[in-house]
N, C-alpha and C positions, 0 to 999 in steps of 0.2 A: 335554635331548637325549640324554644317555647312557642315561636310562631307556627310550628308545624303541628302542635298538639290539637289546636282546634280542627284543623284539616283532617287530621288522623281520626279524631272522635267523630267528625262529621261523616267520614267514609265509613267508619264502623257502624255508625247508626244506619246509614243508607244500606250497607250490606246486611245488617240484622233485619231491616225491614223488607228488603228486596230479595235477598238470597241468603237465609239463615244458615244454611248447611251446604256449602259447595260441594263437598265430597258426597253427601247423599244425593244431591241433585245430578251429578255426574253418573253415579251409581245407577240412579233410576233410568236415566237416558240410555245408559249402556244396556241394562236389562230390558228395556222396552224395545230396543233395536234388535236384541238377540231374541226376544220372543216373537218378534214380527218377521225375523230372518231377512231383513230389508233395510236399505238406508235410503229408500225413497224420500224425497224432501218432505211429503206429508207425515211420514212416520217420524222423521227427525223433528219437524215442528211439534207434532203432538208429544214427542218425548221430551222436548225442552220444555213445553207447557207443564207436563206432568211433573218434570224435575223441579220446576219452579214452584208450582202450586202446592203439591204434596207436603213438602217441609213446611211451608207457611201455615197450613191447615194442622199439620201434626204438632207443631211446637206448642200448642196449647194444651196438649195431652198431659203435660207435667207441669202442675202449677206451683211446686215448691221451689224455692230458689236454691242454686247450686251453690254450696258453702264455699267453693274455692273461687267462685266467679264474681263476688261482690253482689251487684243487683241483676246481673245477667240471668234470665230465666233458664232453668236447667234443661227445658224441653227443647234444646237446640239441636239435638241428635248428634252430638259430636261423639263419635266412636273413639273411645279412648285407647282401646287395645286391638289393633288389627291383628295382632298374632292370636289373641283370644277368639276373635271373630273366625279367622281361618281354622283354627283348631277346633272350635265348636262345629262348624260346617262339615268338617272331616268326621268328627266323632257322630254327628247326626246321620251322615251318609253311611257310616259303617254300621250304626245301630238299626237303620231302616233295613238294610240288606240283610243283617243278621236276624232281625225280628221277622222278616218275611219267611226266611226258612223255618224259624221256630214255629211260626204260626201255621205254615203249611203242615209241618210234622204233627202238630197238635191236631189239626182238623182231620188229617188223614189217619190218625192212630185212634186208639180207644178213647171214647168220649168220657170214661170214668176218670181219666188222668187229668182233666181239666179242673183247675180249681179257680173259678172266676170269682172276682170279689171287687168291691169299691174300697178305695184307699183315700185316706185324707192326708196330703202332703203339706206340712208347714212350709210357707213361702216367706222368705226373708227379703226378697226384691221389693224396693219401694217405687220403682219407675213402672207406671201402668202399662206402658209399652213393652217393658222387659217381662212383666207378668203375662201380658197377651202373647208374646213370642214363646214364653216357656209352655203355655197352654197349647199353642199351635205345634210345638215340637213334639209334645206328648201325644197329640192327636194324630200327627204324621207318622209316628212310629206304629207299626202294625202290632196289634195286640193290646194297645192301650188307647184310651179316649178321654179327653177332658170332659167331665161331666158337670162341673160347678166350681163356682168361686164364691168364697165368703164376702159379704158386703165390705169388709174392711181389707179385702185383698191378701188376707194372711194364710188362708187355708185353700188349696186347690184339690177339689174332689176329683179322682180319676177312677175310671173303670179298667180293670186288668183282666184280660181273657184268661191268663194263668199266672197266678201269684202265690205260690205255696210259702213264701216268706215276704209278707207286706213291708216289714222293716227294711229288708234288703232292697226293695223297689224304692222305697222312700230315700235311702242312702245313695242309691244309684242316680236317681234324678237329681238330687241336690249337688252330687259331685260332678256329674257328666254334663248337666245343662244349666243348672242355676248358678254354680260358681262362676263359669265363663260369662254368663249373662250379666252378672253383677259388675264385671270388669268393662263390658261393653257399653251398657247404658248408665248415663252420668248421674241419674237420680238415685241409683241403687247404691247407697252408701252404707246401710245397715249391715253389720257383720252378720253372716249366717251361723 
């Protein structure tokens, strides 16, 4: 059994250098082919190249070590909770549709009802990719826009088209988006 350990560690090192996140690589390939709507060999080749290169480039985004992984860098994009990812995708899809209707009603209604404001949302996520995804989700949702991020990545400034209760908006973003993101991205270990 001890004779296999050097080979196992060698293969793990090769995988870490060559293919740091096979799940992410396969996902990127699948999305690339879906976006192109074709399985032409050129699209497959480019998708394989993207699936190989993007995780290698992106693993440097999180420079803090993963406490549960020894010396392994945390930026390996291991998605810990597939259920959280699916749940978050469903929540975002529902929120986008619901927000589209709300924004349409606001725009078509009397303008004096609109209470536009900037809100500073405290961010507990430590993973810079998780923070970027949170900002992207906020921007994708109609009626909200990510307007800035503090240098320490602890406060996300957002603009809301209509926010009569800013505290409710903050609580909603933290519960609906930030909490699932902290389960998905491995560097996000700080409790909210």
